[in-house]
N, C-alpha and C positions, 0 to 999 in steps of 0.2 A: 556747221562749218563747211565751206566750199572745198571741192577737190583741189582747186588751185592753192588755197590757203594751207591745206594739209601737205601738199607737195613742197611748198616753201619751207615749212617747219622741218620736214624730213631732210631736205638738202642742207639746212643750217646745222642740224644735229650731226649729220654725216661728216661735214667739213670740220666741225668742232672735234669729233672723235679722232679723225685722221690726223689733225694737227697736234693733238695732245697725247696720242698713243705712243708708248715706248717701243723702239725697235726690238724685235724678237732676237734674243741671243741664245745660242746653244751652250748649255752648261755641261761640264764633265759629268758622266754618270758611271755607275758601277755595273758591269755586265753580270757579276755574281751578286745580285741584289736580293737573293732569296732570304727567308727568315734565318735568324742567327743560329738556330739549332741545327740547320743543315750543314753547318761547319764544325759540328762536334766530332771529335776523334778520340780514339782510345789511347791511353798512356801506360797500360799495364801489360800489354802483350798478350792479353787473353780476351778481354771484353771487345766485342766487335764495334765498329763505328755505328752500325745500325742500332745497337743497344744503347750506345751513348746518345744518339739522337733522341731515342725514346726517353731516356732519363732526363735529358735537357728539356724536352717538351712538357714533362710532368713535374719538373722541379719546383715550379711556382706554387703548386697546390699539394705537393706530396713531399714530405720531409725525407722519407726514405730514398726516393728518387733523387732528391737534391744532394743527399749525402753520398749516394753512389756516384753521381756525376762528379762531385768534387774529389772523390777518391780515385776514380778510374778514368776520368775523361778531361778534356779541355776543349776550348774553342780555337780552331785553326782557320781563321778567316782568310779568304783570298779575294782580292779586288782587281778586276781588269778594267782599266780606265780608258775610255774613248772620248774624243772631243769633237763636237760639231757634226754636221750632216755627212761629211766626207769620211768620218770614222778615223780621224787622226789618232794614232796610237800613243798613249801616254805611259804605257808600261804596266807593271804588276806590282802591287804592294801586298804585304803580308801582315796578318795579326796572329802572332804565334811564333814558335821556335822550331817547328818540325819541318815544314815544307820549304823547298828552295827551287832552284831552276837548273840544277845540274843534270846533264844527260850523259848516260854511260853508253858509249859506242855508236849507236844509231838512233836517229829520230824516227817517229812513226812514218813520216813522209818518204823515208828511204826504202819503203817496202817493195818498190818496183825493182830493186836490185836483187837479183836471184840469189847471189852469194851471201847477202847480208843476214845476220842473225838479229832480226828486228824485234822478235818476241811476239807474244799474242796481242792482238789489237781488237778492242771492243769499241763499237761506235755508239753514238748517242748516249753518252754518260753525262749526267747532269752537272756534276761538280767534282772537284779534286778529292774531297773526302769520300765520295762514293767510289771514285776510281781506286782510292786506297783500300776501300772495303772489298772491291773485286780482288785485289792482291791478297788480302787477308783470307779470302775464301779459296784461293788457289794455292795448293800445297807447294808448287814449284816456284811461285813468285817470290822475288827478293826485293825488287825495286819497281816503281811505276812512274809514268809520266802522263800528264793530262793536258789536253789542249781544248780550249773553249770553242764552241760552234761559231763560225763566222768571224773569227779574229782576222784582222786586216790582211795578213800574209797569205791566207789560203781560201777563205770563204767555203770551208768544208764543214761537214758534221763534226760534232765534238768527238774526241778520240781519247781512249784510255789504253795506254801501252804497258804491258806487263813483261818484266824481264826476270830471267832465272839468275841464280847465283853464278853460274858459269858465264853468262853474258856480262854480268857486272864485273866479275873478277878478271876476266880476260881483257875487257876494255881498259880496266884500271892498270893492268900490267903492261900495256902498250905505251911506249914513249913516242911523243910527237916532237920532241926537242930537235931543233936543227932541220926540220923538214919544210920550212917555208920556201915556197916557189919550186919545190922539188916534185917531180912526177913519180908516183909510186906505181910500178907495173901491176896490172890486174892479176898476175900470177902470185903476187905476194900474199902469203897466208894471213897476214894481219887484216886484210880486207874482210875476212870472215867475221871479225868481231868489232871492227872500228872503221868508221868513215874516214879514210886516210887523208881526204882533202882538208880535214880540220887542222892539219898541221900548219897551214898558211894563215889560220885565223887565231892562233894561240898567242895573242898579244895582251899584255897587261894581265888582268885577272879573268880573262875569258876561258881559260883552261885551268884545271887543278894542277898545281905544281908541288911535287914532293922533292924537297931540297933542290929547288929551281929546275927540276926536270918535268916538263909538261906531259901530262897523261891524256889518254883519250877519254876525258871527262870534261865537258864544256858546257857553258851556259847557253840556254836558248831564251831568246827574248819573249817567245810566245807560249812557253810551256811552264807548267808547275809540276814538280816531281817530289819524290820522297821515299822513305823506307816503308817496309811492310807494316811496322808498328812505330808509333811515336813514343819512344822512351825518353824521359826528361834528360838523362845524363849522356845519351848516345849521340855522338857526332860522327856520322859514317865517313865523311871525307877525312877528318883528322885521324880517326882510328885506322883507316885504310892506309894513309900515308905512313903512320907509325909502323904498321905491320910490314909494309913494303920496304921501308928504309932500314928497319932493324934486323931483317933476315939476311 
């Protein structure tokens, strides 16, 4: 077959492919697309998340591990959804009942403020459940917050923020009600425990409200947070509101 004939066939095939090929479309994907067992968390207040991951991984072939997992652990999946090449943010969805998006006092990004009690920050933490495990291994930790690497707002390394009971309790005790559009002087001692600029953002359900009084506990679009342990009957926000308003 001549070179001219081969070239003609190649051109016909190329034209045919281009005319019939479907345009490439970007589909939503999950940032946290690691194996399911990476989302295993403890529910008994004693078993670590790391041990729960081990039970989960062995559960298909080991009945004892499967029994331990069902007794002491659960899956707490977290999915961060982006869309298209520009990284359009679709938000966070949850599989489970323990994790949420409530931030007490300060975000990790507020660490440049010298006065702020931001807490201990650990970089390059793979997942929310591993961040929670860091909290479980830290005696002083009460609450944690995790941000994925490269989420659209920051393009930073992943961050795991650990907070003590004092940081959590102080933030919860501070009222942000009626502070919209008000400037709080830097000498105000509430800055120690709360980013007081949040008062202008407490619209709708963006801040926790106890009897309609907004607290310094607010939702972050880009963070996942939770308690030290995932106990099935514990709702930290509801219990804290009850304690605060009943005293």
